[in-house]
N, C-alpha and C positions, 0 to 999 in steps of 0.2 A: 583235629583242629577244624572247626566248622566256620565257614564264611558267613558272617552276619550281614544284614542289609546295609548298615553303614560301611562295612568293609567292601561289599560289592560295589557300592556307589563310589568309594574311594578308588577302586580298581578302574571303574569306568571314567572317572574324571581326572585322576592323577596317576596314570600307570607307571610313570618313571620317577616320581618324587615321593619322598617320605612326607606324609601329611604334617603340616605345621600345627603346633599347639596354639589355639586361640587364647588370647588373654581373657581371663575370667577369674572367678573366685575359686576355681578348683585348685590352682597352685597353692593358694594360702591354706586351704583346707588340707591339701596333701602334706604341706609342711607341718601343720599341727599334728596330723596323724603320725607322720614319720618321726617328727622331732620330739613329741610329747607322749602321745597315747601309746605308740608301739614300744618305746623304751620303758614306760611305766609298766606295761603288761609283762615285758620280759623280766624286769626287775622283780615284780611280784611273783612271777613264776619261779625264778631262781631262788627266792627266799623260801617259798612254800615247798618246792620240790628239791631243794638243795641236798638233803640227805640221800634221796633216791638217785640224784644225778651223780653224786660222789660214789655211791655203791655201784651204779651202772658203769662208771669209768673203770672201776676195778674189774668188772666183768669183761669189759672190752679187752683188757690186757691178756685174759686167758682164752680169747676166741681162737677157734681152730683155723689155722691158715688154709687147710685143705678145703674146708667148707666155704671160707671166704673166697678162695679161688673159684670154686664152683658158682658162687653167687655172682662174681664178676663176669664169668663166661655167660651166665644166664641173662644178665642185664644187657650185655653187648649183643647177644643173640636176639633179645627182645627188640632192640633198635634196628637190627638188620631185618627182622620180620616186618616192622613198621615201614621201613624203607621199601621192602618188597611189595607191601600193600600199596604204597604210593606209586611205585612203578607199574603195578598191575592196573590201577585205576587210570593212569596216564595212557597205558596201552589200549584200554577200551576206547579212548578218544582218538586213537591213531598215532599217539606220540611214543616213539621208542627211545627210552632213556636208559642208559646202562645202570645197573644196580649200584655200582660204586658211586655214581653221581647222586642217586637218591639217598644213599647212606650218608654222604657228606651233607646233603641238603637237610636231612632229618636231624642230624647232630647240630648243624648250624642254627636251624630254626628253633630247636629245643633249647639251646644255650641262650638265644635272644629272648625267647618266651620266658625262660626261668629267671633271668637276671635283670632285665630292663623294666622300668616302669611302663605300664601299658604294653606289656610284653606280647599279649595276644595279637594286638594290632600290628606291632612292628615285626613280629615273626611271620604274620600273614604277608606283609609287604616284602619281607626278605625272600620268602619262598616264591611268591608270585614273580618277583623280579628275576630270580634265577631261572625259573621255568621259562619265562619269556626270552631270556638270553640264550636259552637252548633251542629256540625256535618252536617252543610249544605254543599252540594257539591259545588265546585268552579263554575261549570257551572250554577247552580241554583242561587248562590249569584250574579254572574255577570249579569244573566238575570234579576233578581229582581231589582238590582240597576239601570240597564240601562232602563228598561221599566218604572220603577217608575219615573225616571227623564223625560223621553219622554212624558209620560202621563201628568205629571205636567206642562210641557211646552205647550202641546196641549190644556189643559183645561184653562190655564191662557190666552193663545191667544184667546180662545173662549170667555172668559169673556170680554176681550177688544173689540172683534168684536161685541159682543152683545151691549156693551155700545155705540159703533159707530153707530150701526144699529138703536138703540132706540133714539139716540140724533138727534136734528134737524141740518140740513145742513151738513151732514157727507161728502158727495161728494166723492172725491178721497181718503179720509182717510180710506176707506175700504181696500185698496190695501195691506198695510203692514201686518195687523193682518191676513187677508185672506191668504196671501202668506206664513206666518209663520205656520198657521194651515195646509195648504196643504203640506208644507215641512215636518212637523213632521209626518203627516199621511203617507207620502211617506217613511220616515225613518222606521216607525213601520212596514209597509208592507214589506219593504226590509229585516228587521230583522227577520220577520216571515219566509220569503222565505229562509233566511240563515239557520234558525233552521231546516228547512225541507230538504235543499240541501246544506250542509256545505262544500262541496268540494272546491268551489271557495274561500270561506273564509279561509279555512285552507292554501291554497296556498298563499293568500295575507298575512295572519298572519305569515307564515314562512318567507316570504321576509322581513316583517317588523321587526321580531325578529333578523334576520341576520344583518340588518342595525343597529338595536339598540345595539346588542352585539358588533359590530364593533366600534360604537361610544363610548361605555363604556369599550372597550378594554378587552372583555371577550371572552371565547371560542365561536366559531361560532355556535355551536349547543346547547348552554346553554338556557334552557327553551323551546326548540322546542317541545319536547315530551309533556310537561305539557300543553303548549298552544294548541297544536293539540288536545289533549284529551279534554280540556275545550270546544273548539269550536265544536268538534264532539259530545260531550255529549248534546249539545243544541238540537240535533235532537229528543231527547226524550221529549222535552218540547213542548206540543201541547195544547195551550190554546183554549178553546171553545168560542163560541159567548157569552155565559153566563159569562165566566171569563172576557172577554174584557168589557162587560157591567158593571159588578161589579167593576172592577178596574177603569174604567172611571168615574163612579159615585162617588167613594171614592176620586179620584183626584179632581173632581169638588167640592165635599164637603169640602175638605181641603181649597181651595181658598175661597169658599163661606163663610165659618165660619170665616176665617181671615178677609174677607171683612166686615163681621158683626161686628167684633171688631173695625174696623175703623169707621163704622157707629155709633156704640155705643159711641165711644170717641168723635165723632163730636157732637152728641146729648148732651153729658155730658157738653159741653161748649157752647151750644146754636147755633151750626152751622148746618144749614139745607140746603142741596142742592138736586137737582133732582137725581133720581136713575141712569140715564145714565151718568151724570157727575161724580157720585160716582164710577161707574164702570171704567170709563176712567181714573179718578184720581188714583185709586188703581192700575190699570194695568201699568200706566205710572211710578208710584213709584217703582213697582217691576222690571220693565224693566231698570229703571235708576240705581237701586241697583245692578243689575247683570252686568251692562255695565262698571263699574269702579272697579278697584282692591283694594277697601278699605273694611275693616272689616264691614260686614253687610250693605255695601253700605252707610256708614256713610256720611251724608251731602247730598248725591245725592238723596236718598229716601225722606228726609225731604223737600228738595227744590222742587222736582217734585210734591209731594203731596200737599204742601202748595200752589204752583202755580196753580195746578189743582182746588183746592177748591176756591181760590180767583177768578180765571177766571169764575167759576160757580156762583159767586155772593157773596161769604163769605168775611167778613172783614179779613184783613191780620192777626191781632193779635189772634183772636179766631181760625182762620184756622191753624196757627202755633201751638197753644196750643193743638188743636185736634190731629195734627200729632205727636207732642211730646208725648202725652198720649198714642197714638196708639203704637208708637215705644217702649215706656216704658213697656207696657203690652205685646206686641208680642215678640219683640226681647229680652227685659229684662227678661221675664219669661223663655225663652229658654236658655239664658245664665246661669241664676241662677239655674234652675232645672237641666239643662244639666251638669253643672260642679259638682253639688251634686251627680248626677248619676255616672259620671266618677270617682269621689273620692270614692264613695261607692264600685264601681266595683274594684278599685285598692286595697282598704282595704280588700275586700273579697279575692282577688287574693293573696295578701301578707299573709293573714291568712291561706289560704290553703297551700301556700308554706312553711310557718313556721310549720304547722302541719305535713307535709310530711318529714321535715328534722329531 
């Protein structure tokens, strides 16, 4: 999860409130998309792919429970690896947060991101609020969330690049994943330089806040001091080579374990494809899911992964069954566990509030 400039400005200006939606034409457009376009696309898909879906449903009934259990263990381990990555990046900034807390935070943020409209913004707010409630400094929280997202992007691109390199006849297909890897590395290097020499970033941040305040019709200096302090505090964050190595390995473990879940689901329904094809299929699915503004990349991930498996030689019906099982275990477990975590946190918060009153 990468913090974008609007989200950084939101943190600086409204650290304790969920940003209110401004009245505009966007709600009307969203209603048209959700109420008309999306149902029409789903209906067309069901009509065209109906026979394949029915056949895939029959394949689901014969799935191996042992391999499904292995897939569930893999996807839960993937989330633990991501939580460990978050904990590691927080520790670089001097914040010591127990792993159990970052696991709960990762599940909660994942559920919010997956199911709510504008999920990325709300999950950023959710994560930032909880980190601040644990006395994590704003600069450390921003650093952790930004670097976690960048390393996740970098390692996912590396997975795709590895699949292209191992696959036959890759040719020019190297260019895009390699360019993405180089771009993320450049961003990380630039961010490290900003931490060590934040003067330029402070000037840029001040200009951005001034324009943001003008757009929101606020006082011109609203949030300037807070944002300047946040950026200046980054100077104290000095990750070592060992820190970078540990964080990168945890980010890679997150994707590798989630990939293992897909492999287990494929094996559960008798789909067997080569390792390079599996890497490319997985990366394509993740990329497709992030490209469309739909909850959890609904439809896009399934289509991309099923296509990847069928191109690799799998039959359409078991390929779709494998992808549906993967999505049920990976996304479904995050949604279920995540909302249980959110509900538990809310009940505990209400209980503390009642006890204080």
